[in-house]
KOLFI-994779 format. One line per 10 residues: number of its first residue (from 1); their letters; for each residue x, z, y of C-alpha. Coordinates in nm, 2 decimals. Each point is the difference from the previous one (the first is absolute). Layout:
BEGIN
NUM> A> X:Z:Y; ...
end
This chain:
BEGIN
1> MHATPIKQPH> 0.00:0.00:0.00; 0.15:-0.11:0.33; -0.03:0.21:0.31; -0.17:-0.17:0.29; 0.25:-0.02:0.28; -0.10:0.17:0.32; -0.05:-0.26:0.28; 0.21:0.08:0.30; -0.17:-0.03:0.34; 0.08:-0.31:0.20
11> ARTIGTIVAV> 0.23:0.05:0.30; -0.27:-0.15:0.23; -0.25:0.26:-0.14; 0.24:0.28:0.07; 0.05:-0.13:0.35; -0.38:-0.01:0.06; -0.04:0.35:-0.12; 0.28:0.12:0.23; -0.15:-0.19:0.29; -0.35:0.16:-0.06
21> CVCVFAIGAC> 0.15:0.35:-0.02; 0.19:-0.06:0.32; -0.32:-0.11:0.18; -0.20:0.29:-0.13; 0.27:0.24:0.12; 0.02:-0.17:0.33; -0.37:0.01:0.06; -0.01:0.36:-0.10; 0.28:0.09:0.23; -0.16:-0.18:0.30
31> DILPNPIGVP> -0.31:0.13:0.17; 0.05:-0.18:0.33; -0.19:-0.29:0.15; 0.09:-0.24:0.28; -0.15:0.11:0.33; -0.02:-0.28:0.24; -0.19:0.12:0.31; 0.03:-0.30:0.23; 0.28:-0.18:0.18; 0.27:0.18:0.19
41> DAYFEIIPDP> 0.09:-0.06:0.36; 0.26:-0.27:0.08; 0.33:0.17:-0.09; 0.31:-0.20:-0.07; -0.15:-0.30:0.18; 0.16:-0.05:0.34; 0.37:-0.07:0.00; 0.17:-0.07:0.34; 0.18:-0.32:0.07; 0.34:0.04:-0.17
51> SNDVPAFELM> 0.17:-0.18:0.29; -0.08:0.30:0.22; 0.09:0.26:-0.27; 0.29:0.25:0.02; 0.12:0.18:-0.32; -0.12:0.36:-0.01; 0.31:0.13:-0.18; 0.38:-0.03:0.03; 0.21:0.01:-0.32; 0.24:0.30:-0.01
61> NKSFVFESIP> 0.14:-0.02:-0.35; -0.05:-0.17:-0.33; 0.14:0.11:-0.34; -0.09:0.03:-0.37; -0.12:0.32:-0.16; 0.24:-0.07:-0.30; 0.22:-0.28:-0.12; -0.11:0.00:-0.36; -0.12:0.22:-0.29; 0.15:-0.04:-0.34
71> HRVGHHGATM> -0.22:-0.18:-0.26; -0.27:-0.08:0.26; -0.06:-0.36:0.11; -0.29:0.05:0.25; -0.10:0.24:0.27; -0.33:0.01:0.18; -0.28:0.20:0.16; 0.19:0.24:0.23; -0.18:0.29:0.17; 0.13:0.24:0.26
81> AILDDGRLMT> -0.08:0.35:0.13; 0.15:0.25:0.24; 0.10:0.34:-0.15; -0.06:0.32:0.18; 0.37:0.03:0.07; 0.00:-0.34:0.17; 0.16:-0.19:-0.28; -0.14:-0.33:-0.11; -0.10:-0.05:-0.36; -0.07:-0.33:-0.17
91> AWYSYRGPEE> -0.12:-0.09:-0.34; -0.03:-0.34:-0.18; -0.02:-0.13:-0.35; 0.28:-0.19:-0.18; -0.05:-0.19:-0.32; 0.22:-0.13:-0.28; -0.17:-0.34:-0.01; -0.08:-0.27:-0.03; -0.36:0.10:0.09; -0.06:0.26:0.28
101> LDGASIFIAF> -0.15:0.26:-0.24; 0.28:-0.03:-0.26; 0.16:0.34:-0.02; -0.12:0.08:0.36; 0.08:0.35:0.13; 0.00:0.16:0.34; 0.31:0.09:0.20; 0.04:0.20:0.31; 0.27:0.03:0.28; 0.05:0.21:0.31
111> KDSNATGWSA> 0.14:-0.06:0.35; 0.11:0.27:0.25; -0.09:-0.09:0.36; 0.37:-0.02:0.09; 0.12:-0.17:-0.32; 0.09:-0.37:-0.01; -0.13:-0.06:-0.35; -0.23:0.12:-0.27; 0.09:0.24:-0.29; 0.06:-0.15:-0.34
121> PMEVPNLPSP> -0.33:-0.10:-0.18; -0.14:0.26:-0.24; -0.25:-0.08:-0.26; -0.31:0.22:-0.01; 0.00:0.15:-0.35; -0.28:0.04:-0.26; -0.24:-0.25:0.14; -0.21:-0.22:-0.24; 0.15:-0.34:-0.04; -0.04:-0.24:0.16
131> AANPLLIVRD> -0.03:0.18:0.34; -0.04:-0.21:0.32; -0.15:-0.03:0.35; 0.11:0.34:0.12; -0.16:0.17:0.31; 0.16:0.30:0.17; -0.19:0.26:0.19; 0.13:0.32:0.16; -0.25:0.29:0.04; 0.09:0.35:0.10
141> ERVQLFFAHA> 0.35:-0.01:-0.14; -0.12:-0.16:-0.32; 0.09:-0.36:-0.09; -0.26:-0.19:-0.19; 0.10:-0.32:-0.19; -0.30:-0.21:-0.11; 0.08:-0.30:-0.22; -0.15:-0.25:-0.24; 0.04:0.01:-0.37; -0.09:-0.34:-0.16
151> PFQWWSSSVW> 0.07:0.00:-0.37; -0.10:-0.37:-0.05; -0.05:-0.20:0.32; -0.12:0.10:0.34; -0.36:-0.01:-0.11; 0.08:0.30:-0.22; 0.14:0.21:0.29; -0.10:0.36:0.08; 0.11:0.23:0.28; 0.22:0.30:-0.08
161> LTESDDAGAT> 0.14:0.28:0.21; 0.31:0.21:-0.02; 0.10:0.26:0.27; 0.32:0.17:0.12; 0.03:0.33:0.19; 0.38:-0.04:0.06; 0.01:-0.33:0.19; 0.04:-0.22:-0.31; 0.26:0.20:-0.19; -0.25:0.08:-0.28
171> WSAARQLALP> -0.34:-0.14:-0.09; -0.31:0.14:-0.17; -0.15:-0.16:-0.32; -0.18:-0.32:0.10; -0.38:0.00:-0.04; -0.25:-0.28:0.01; -0.27:-0.01:0.26; -0.36:-0.07:-0.09; -0.04:-0.33:0.17; -0.17:-0.33:-0.10
181> AGANLRNPPI> 0.17:-0.24:-0.25; 0.30:-0.19:0.14; 0.05:0.24:0.29; 0.31:-0.07:0.20; 0.14:0.07:0.34; 0.23:-0.12:0.27; -0.06:0.15:0.35; 0.01:0.36:0.11; -0.31:0.22:0.08; -0.12:0.11:0.34
191> QLGNGTTLLP> -0.14:0.33:0.11; -0.33:-0.06:0.17; -0.13:0.18:0.31; -0.25:0.20:-0.21; 0.28:0.13:-0.23; -0.07:-0.24:-0.29; 0.29:-0.17:-0.17; -0.05:-0.37:-0.07; 0.22:-0.18:-0.24; -0.03:-0.38:-0.01
201> AYSDFWLNAL> 0.04:-0.13:-0.35; -0.12:-0.29:-0.21; -0.08:-0.11:-0.35; 0.19:-0.27:-0.19; -0.29:0.00:-0.26; -0.30:-0.03:0.23; 0.20:-0.18:0.27; -0.12:0.18:0.30; 0.11:0.27:0.25; -0.06:0.36:-0.08
211> MLRASDTDGA> -0.05:0.25:0.28; 0.08:0.35:-0.13; -0.12:0.30:0.21; 0.08:0.36:-0.05; -0.06:0.32:0.20; 0.31:0.16:-0.16; 0.35:-0.12:-0.06; 0.07:0.08:-0.36; -0.09:-0.35:-0.12; -0.23:0.14:-0.27
221> TWNVNAVYGP> -0.34:-0.11:0.12; -0.08:-0.32:0.19; -0.33:-0.16:0.12; 0.04:-0.37:-0.07; -0.17:-0.30:0.14; 0.09:-0.37:0.00; 0.05:-0.28:0.24; 0.00:-0.36:-0.13; 0.14:-0.32:0.15; -0.23:-0.27:0.13
231> DEDILLQPAV> -0.11:-0.29:-0.23; 0.30:-0.11:-0.21; 0.25:0.23:0.17; 0.14:0.31:-0.18; 0.08:0.30:0.22; 0.29:0.21:-0.12; 0.25:0.25:0.15; -0.20:0.12:0.30; 0.16:0.18:0.29; -0.21:0.22:0.24
241> VELGDGTLLM> 0.02:0.14:0.35; -0.24:0.21:0.20; -0.09:-0.14:0.34; -0.06:0.20:0.32; -0.38:0.01:-0.05; 0.03:0.11:-0.36; -0.06:-0.34:-0.15; 0.23:-0.07:-0.30; 0.17:-0.34:-0.01; 0.13:-0.15:-0.33
251> AGRNRGGGSV> 0.23:-0.29:-0.05; 0.07:-0.13:-0.35; 0.18:-0.25:-0.22; -0.19:-0.31:-0.08; 0.07:-0.10:-0.35; -0.13:-0.34:0.07; 0.24:-0.04:0.28; -0.09:-0.15:0.34; -0.06:0.29:0.23; 0.00:0.38:0.02
261> LYATSADQGA> -0.33:0.16:-0.10; -0.15:0.28:0.21; -0.30:0.24:0.00; -0.11:0.30:0.20; -0.18:0.33:-0.06; -0.21:0.20:0.25; -0.05:0.31:-0.22; 0.35:0.12:-0.08; 0.04:-0.23:-0.30; -0.33:0.09:-0.18
271> TWTSAQRGNL> -0.12:-0.36:0.03; 0.17:-0.32:0.11; -0.09:-0.34:0.14; 0.04:-0.30:-0.22; 0.36:-0.13:0.03; 0.07:-0.31:0.21; 0.28:-0.24:0.07; 0.20:0.05:0.32; 0.23:-0.24:0.18; 0.33:0.17:-0.12
281> PNPDSAVALT> 0.14:-0.20:-0.29; 0.06:0.14:-0.35; 0.18:-0.16:-0.29; -0.14:0.24:-0.27; 0.23:0.28:0.11; -0.02:0.36:0.11; -0.04:0.10:0.37; 0.09:0.32:0.18; -0.23:0.14:0.27; 0.06:0.32:0.19
291> QLRDGRLLII> -0.03:0.17:0.34; 0.30:0.05:0.23; 0.07:0.32:0.19; -0.11:-0.16:0.32; -0.34:-0.09:-0.15; 0.05:-0.37:-0.06; -0.06:-0.15:-0.34; 0.27:-0.17:-0.20; -0.04:-0.25:-0.27; 0.28:-0.15:-0.22
301> FNDSDTQRTP> -0.09:-0.32:-0.19; 0.13:-0.33:-0.12; -0.07:-0.26:0.27; -0.08:-0.27:-0.25; -0.30:-0.08:-0.22; 0.21:-0.12:-0.28; 0.35:0.16:0.01; 0.13:0.36:0.02; 0.22:-0.10:0.30; 0.02:0.07:0.28
311> LVAMVSSDDG> -0.08:0.37:0.01; -0.12:0.09:0.35; -0.14:0.30:0.19; -0.26:-0.01:0.28; -0.16:0.28:0.21; -0.35:0.05:0.15; -0.10:0.20:0.30; -0.38:-0.06:-0.05; -0.07:0.14:-0.34; 0.10:-0.31:-0.19
321> VSWSGRTVLA> -0.21:-0.26:0.19; 0.31:-0.18:0.13; 0.36:0.00:-0.11; 0.32:-0.08:0.18; 0.37:0.09:0.00; 0.08:-0.22:-0.30; 0.33:0.13:-0.14; 0.18:-0.17:-0.29; 0.13:0.25:-0.25; 0.13:-0.25:-0.25
331> DGAGAFSYPS> -0.02:-0.38:-0.04; 0.17:-0.29:-0.17; -0.01:-0.10:-0.37; -0.11:0.26:-0.24; -0.28:0.26:-0.02; -0.02:0.30:0.22; -0.29:0.22:-0.10; -0.17:0.34:-0.05; 0.09:0.16:0.34; 0.00:0.37:0.04
341> VVQTSDGVLR> 0.03:0.16:0.35; 0.03:0.35:0.16; 0.08:0.10:0.35; 0.22:0.31:0.04; -0.01:0.26:0.28; 0.26:-0.19:0.20; -0.24:-0.29:0.03; 0.21:-0.23:-0.23; -0.19:-0.22:-0.23; 0.14:0.00:-0.36
351> VTYSQNRDRI> -0.10:-0.28:-0.24; 0.07:-0.09:-0.36; -0.09:-0.31:-0.19; 0.10:-0.20:-0.31; 0.24:-0.29:0.04; -0.04:-0.24:-0.29; -0.06:0.31:-0.22; 0.37:0.05:-0.03; 0.05:0.22:0.30; -0.20:0.26:0.19
361> VYQTWHVSE> 0.08:-0.06:0.37; 0.00:0.29:0.26; -0.03:-0.08:0.37; -0.03:0.21:0.32; -0.17:-0.13:0.31; -0.02:0.11:0.36; -0.37:0.00:0.11; -0.06:-0.17:0.34; -0.26:0.15:0.23
end
């Protein structure tokens, strides 16, 4: 009597089962709905005649955060924060390659205010692999490092948090945040006038912006809502500022390319207008949006709808309605992307960005009045 062989499941069947399980998990983890509530006012629309424009910033210094890291072929996604003692801290992810998530891990470095260079890169230990897209936040002498863990591709990402009470010397065990499937992040949070913390994030699974609001700062519980791009556009990597009248203004990456996407909120981020295209170009790349110490808004973006060059900065004195002071941070052949910016107490603007993913560039700029 011959035993009947057990039929092995077909690879396609296994793939289908995995896909269904992923979808079920994603749906269960996501209780948010898009909330378009009309069209925002005309932000990012009026750009002065470039022939009458004067750069808003003057370059003081340009260098690299490091020369190389052994066994790492790519470096990307730098973030910066100012420590309580005045030092600068930066974090980025470096990967073994050839793909950007292959062996990706997060490194940090420090710079004293009077130092000419950065400390040697140090890998943050005991993070789930791969770890990418770091985001540094300093709160009450505690450093928080948010990051994305994507075990397969970006669609599988989740946001994790590790913390340090000794300025990055040691780190707590990393923990995953309860956020929708594919959660990822790029730009720093802002503290709203009502005391709420808003962290702009996005989902690489649902392909939309995620606005995370919390009344505390421990990163444990967030109220989440979503903002979607218009029509065929996909809105990712939002950056948010609070305007003088309390309105929130968001600028985001347009995965379809073409132009920067924007939206507004009149209720401290509880609901948002539907996202719209502005006049500032975007080649499917991250933008940085922040408020300077003098009250003006600053945006850094790629001034092209197809290429990640040049990388430019502009300022606005009317809450983002018009932009001027076009300042070229980097140009020429190559890709200059993922800008991060802080302004220190001396008024100096400090910028990092990726250069062809083989260097992290650090620049200082004098701010013109």
